[in-house]
C-alpha positions as CSV (number, residue, x, y, z in Angstrom):
1,X,78.4,86.1,100.1
2,X,79.8,83.4,98.8
3,X,81.5,85.0,96.1
4,X,82.7,88.3,98.2
5,X,84.2,86.0,100.6
6,X,86.2,84.3,97.7
7,X,87.6,87.8,96.7
8,X,88.3,89.2,100.2
9,X,91.6,88.5,99.9
10,X,92.4,90.3,96.9
11,X,90.1,93.3,98.0
12,X,93.0,93.7,100.9
13,X,96.2,93.6,98.6
14,X,94.7,95.8,95.9
15,X,95.6,98.9,97.2
16,X,98.8,97.2,97.6
17,X,98.9,96.2,94.1
18,X,97.5,99.8,92.7
19,X,100.2,101.5,94.4
20,X,102.9,99.2,92.8
21,X,101.5,99.7,89.5
22,X,100.8,103.1,89.7
23,X,104.3,103.9,91.3
24,X,106.8,101.0,90.3
25,X,105.8,99.1,87.6
26,X,104.3,101.4,85.2
27,X,107.6,104.0,85.6
28,X,109.7,101.1,85.1
29,X,108.4,99.7,81.9
30,X,107.6,103.3,80.9
31,X,111.8,104.0,81.3
32,X,112.3,101.3,79.0
33,X,110.4,103.4,76.1
34,X,111.8,106.7,77.3
35,X,115.6,105.8,76.7
36,X,114.8,105.6,73.5
37,X,113.3,108.8,72.6
38,X,113.7,112.2,72.9
39,X,111.5,113.0,75.3
40,X,111.3,117.1,77.5
41,X,108.7,115.9,79.7
42,X,106.6,119.2,78.1
43,X,106.1,117.9,74.9
44,X,105.3,114.8,73.6
45,X,108.5,111.9,73.3
46,X,110.4,110.9,69.8
47,X,111.1,107.8,69.3
48,X,115.1,108.2,68.4
49,X,116.2,104.6,68.4
50,X,119.8,104.0,70.4
51,X,120.3,107.8,69.8
52,X,120.5,108.2,73.4
53,X,122.7,105.4,74.2
54,X,125.2,106.6,71.0
55,X,125.4,110.3,73.1
56,X,126.1,108.3,76.7
57,X,129.1,106.6,75.1
58,X,130.4,110.0,73.8
59,X,129.5,111.5,76.8
60,X,133.2,112.3,78.9
61,X,131.5,113.8,81.7
62,X,129.6,110.4,81.7
63,X,132.1,108.1,82.6
64,X,133.8,110.8,84.6
65,X,130.7,110.6,86.8
66,X,130.7,106.4,86.4
67,X,134.1,106.7,87.5
68,X,133.3,109.1,90.7
69,X,130.3,106.4,91.5
70,X,132.9,102.9,91.6
71,X,135.4,104.7,93.5
72,X,132.7,106.2,96.0
73,X,131.6,102.4,96.0
74,X,135.1,101.3,96.5
75,X,136.0,103.0,99.1
76,X,132.7,103.3,101.3
77,X,131.6,99.4,100.9
78,X,134.9,97.7,102.4
79,X,135.1,100.7,105.2
80,X,131.3,100.4,106.0
81,X,131.9,96.5,106.4
82,X,135.0,96.5,108.5
83,X,133.9,99.4,111.1
84,X,130.2,97.8,111.4
85,X,131.6,94.6,112.0
86,X,133.9,96.1,114.2
87,X,131.5,97.8,116.4
88,X,128.9,94.8,116.2
89,X,132.7,92.8,117.6
90,X,132.9,94.9,120.5
91,X,128.6,95.4,121.6
92,X,128.6,91.7,121.4
93,X,131.5,91.9,124.0
94,X,130.1,93.7,126.7
95,X,128.4,92.5,129.1
96,X,126.5,95.1,130.9
97,X,125.0,98.3,128.8
98,X,124.7,96.8,125.5
99,X,121.3,97.6,124.9
100,X,122.5,101.8,125.4
101,X,125.6,100.8,123.3
102,X,123.2,99.4,120.5
103,X,120.9,102.4,120.6
104,X,123.8,105.2,120.4
105,X,125.4,103.8,117.2
106,X,121.9,103.4,116.1
107,X,120.9,106.9,116.2
108,X,122.4,108.4,113.5
109,X,120.8,106.1,111.2
110,X,117.2,107.6,112.6
111,X,118.6,111.2,111.5
112,X,116.9,112.7,108.5
113,X,119.6,112.6,106.1
114,X,119.0,116.3,104.8
115,X,119.5,117.4,108.8
116,X,122.6,114.8,108.9
117,X,123.6,117.0,105.2
118,X,123.7,120.0,107.2
119,X,125.5,118.7,109.9
120,X,128.4,117.4,108.1
121,X,128.7,120.5,106.3
122,X,129.4,122.2,109.5
123,X,131.7,119.6,110.4
124,X,133.9,119.6,107.3
125,X,133.8,123.4,107.2
126,X,137.5,124.0,106.8
127,X,137.7,127.4,108.4
128,X,135.4,127.0,111.9
129,X,134.7,123.0,111.4
130,X,134.8,120.9,114.3
131,X,137.6,118.3,112.6
132,X,139.7,120.8,111.1
133,X,139.8,122.0,114.8
134,X,140.6,119.0,116.4
135,X,143.3,118.2,113.6
136,X,145.2,121.7,113.7
137,X,146.8,121.5,116.5
138,X,148.1,118.0,115.9
139,X,148.9,119.1,112.5
140,X,150.4,121.9,113.4
141,X,153.3,120.0,114.6
142,X,154.4,118.7,111.3
143,X,153.7,122.5,110.0
144,X,150.7,121.2,107.7
145,X,147.4,122.7,107.4
146,X,143.9,120.3,108.0
147,X,142.5,119.8,104.2
148,X,139.6,121.7,103.1
149,X,137.6,118.8,103.0
150,X,134.7,120.0,100.2
151,X,136.6,122.8,98.7
152,X,139.0,120.4,97.4
153,X,138.8,118.1,94.3
154,X,141.0,115.4,95.9
155,X,139.5,115.7,99.8
156,X,135.8,116.2,98.6
157,X,135.0,112.3,97.8
158,X,136.9,110.9,100.9
159,X,134.7,113.7,102.7
160,X,131.9,111.7,101.7
161,X,132.8,108.7,102.2
162,X,133.6,109.6,105.9
163,X,130.3,110.9,106.4
164,X,128.7,107.3,104.8
165,X,130.2,106.0,108.1
166,X,128.1,108.1,110.3
167,X,125.3,105.5,109.3
168,X,126.8,102.1,110.0
169,X,124.7,101.6,113.2
170,X,122.0,99.8,111.4
171,X,124.5,97.3,109.8
172,X,125.7,96.8,113.2
173,X,123.0,95.9,114.8
174,X,122.1,93.1,111.9
175,X,125.4,91.8,112.5
176,X,125.1,92.1,116.4
177,X,121.9,90.0,116.0
178,X,123.4,87.3,114.1
179,X,126.7,87.3,116.5
180,X,124.5,86.5,119.1
181,X,123.2,83.4,117.4
182,X,126.4,81.6,117.2
183,X,126.8,78.9,119.4
184,X,128.9,79.4,122.2
185,X,130.5,75.6,122.0
186,X,132.2,76.2,119.1
187,X,134.0,79.2,120.6
188,X,134.7,77.0,123.3
189,X,136.0,74.1,121.2
190,X,138.2,76.4,119.3
191,X,140.0,77.6,122.6
192,X,140.6,74.1,123.4
193,X,142.2,73.2,120.3
194,X,144.3,76.5,121.5
195,X,143.1,79.0,118.5
196,X,143.4,82.6,119.5
197,X,141.0,85.5,119.4
198,X,142.0,86.5,116.0
199,X,141.6,83.0,114.9
200,X,138.0,82.4,117.0
201,X,137.1,85.5,114.8
202,X,138.4,84.3,111.6
203,X,137.5,80.3,111.8
204,X,134.4,80.6,114.1
205,X,132.6,84.1,113.7
206,X,133.0,84.9,110.2
207,X,132.1,81.8,108.8
208,X,128.7,81.3,110.8
209,X,127.8,85.2,110.2
210,X,128.7,84.5,106.3
211,X,125.1,85.0,105.5
212,X,124.5,88.2,107.2
213,X,128.2,89.2,105.8
214,X,127.0,88.7,102.4
215,X,123.1,90.8,102.9
216,X,125.1,93.7,103.8
217,X,127.4,93.5,101.0
218,X,124.7,93.3,98.5
219,X,122.5,95.9,100.3
220,X,125.9,98.1,100.3
221,X,126.2,97.6,96.5
222,X,122.8,98.8,95.6
223,X,122.7,101.7,98.4
224,X,126.3,103.0,97.1
225,X,125.3,103.4,93.7
226,X,122.3,105.3,94.8
227,X,123.8,107.9,96.9
228,X,122.5,111.2,96.0
229,X,121.2,113.3,99.5
230,X,124.6,114.2,100.4
231,X,126.5,114.8,97.4
232,X,123.5,116.7,96.4
233,X,123.0,119.0,99.4
234,X,126.5,119.1,100.8
235,X,128.8,119.6,97.5
236,X,126.1,120.1,94.7
237,X,128.5,117.3,92.4
238,X,131.4,120.1,92.8
239,X,134.5,121.2,93.0
240,X,135.3,120.2,89.4
241,X,132.4,117.4,89.2
242,X,134.5,115.3,91.9
243,X,131.1,114.5,93.6
244,X,129.1,114.2,90.5
245,X,127.5,110.5,91.1
246,X,125.0,108.7,88.6
247,X,122.0,109.2,90.7
248,X,123.1,113.2,90.8
249,X,123.4,113.2,87.1
250,X,120.5,111.7,86.1
251,X,118.4,114.0,88.0
252,X,120.3,117.1,86.2
253,X,119.0,115.7,83.0
254,X,116.4,114.9,84.0
255,X,115.1,117.8,85.7
256,X,117.2,120.5,85.1
257,X,118.0,120.0,81.1
258,X,114.5,118.6,81.2
259,X,116.2,115.7,78.8
260,X,114.0,112.7,80.3
261,X,115.1,110.6,77.4
262,X,118.6,110.5,78.0
263,X,118.0,110.8,81.7
264,X,116.0,107.1,81.5
265,X,118.9,105.3,79.3
266,X,121.7,106.4,81.9
267,X,118.9,105.0,84.6
268,X,119.0,101.6,82.7
269,X,123.0,101.9,82.3
270,X,123.2,102.3,86.2
271,X,120.6,99.2,86.8
272,X,122.5,97.0,84.9
273,X,125.9,98.0,86.3
274,X,124.2,97.5,90.0
275,X,122.8,93.8,88.2
276,X,126.2,93.0,87.2
277,X,128.0,93.9,90.2
278,X,125.0,91.8,92.8
279,X,125.4,88.9,90.1
280,X,129.1,88.9,90.6
281,X,128.7,89.4,93.9
282,X,126.8,86.2,94.0
283,X,129.4,83.9,92.5
284,X,131.9,84.7,94.6
285,X,129.9,84.2,97.7
286,X,128.4,80.6,96.1
287,X,131.5,78.5,98.2
288,X,132.0,81.0,100.4
289,X,129.3,81.7,102.6
290,X,127.7,79.4,105.0
291,X,124.2,78.3,105.6
292,X,123.1,76.1,108.1
293,X,121.5,73.0,107.5
294,X,123.0,72.6,104.3
């Protein structure tokens, strides 16, 4: 009985350890090996050295896809930060109905991604979509027509960025929780010193919630470089590959063209890109994030 008690904890965590090993650790390690092989899934992998990485370097479409991914991240991360923080500040200033507003802004995050993609396909429809129906009378005053959002290589990517803002309610909810922990006496001291509302936000609010801002930026970097469902469902990477991002291109090579070794090599490049950007964010935030008690 003593021996059973000694290993009881391990027995409880065994299902999690087995699942983590089988579905995360093993695929992670196996992908390193497959990235150096010619592997079509249907036949045994053949070692080819660094050939996959050389092909990636010579692949013009890869560089276009990587550029698309960086552009999407460069637009969606700052936009999401500004909008979610603005929503949180607005909700924090509301005395009545704060819980109701929190629920309303959080609900879109709970919507299934596929259903959300279908909804936005109708919103962005150039002929009958709600967005263009709202823009048509306004743009008509200056003899302009609404853009063909999903049918134009210039507008398709910005449309996906707009769609991404649909789910910022979760981030706003995190900001709201942290805003309510900011000591009120700091605002009172700022008011005594004659600080305006914007000055209080800049010199009091943002430094006090900087750890949460930093956390959300890191999560946004990771999420924006892994976006898949929306472009896959709505634009299928088009038009003219303008919305083909790295996860979509990796999926195409792995499951459409059955070039699993090539896809694994691109996956590791994407992993290193995310790792480098995350490390850069940590480096830049070293002296800009305030932690209470430090």
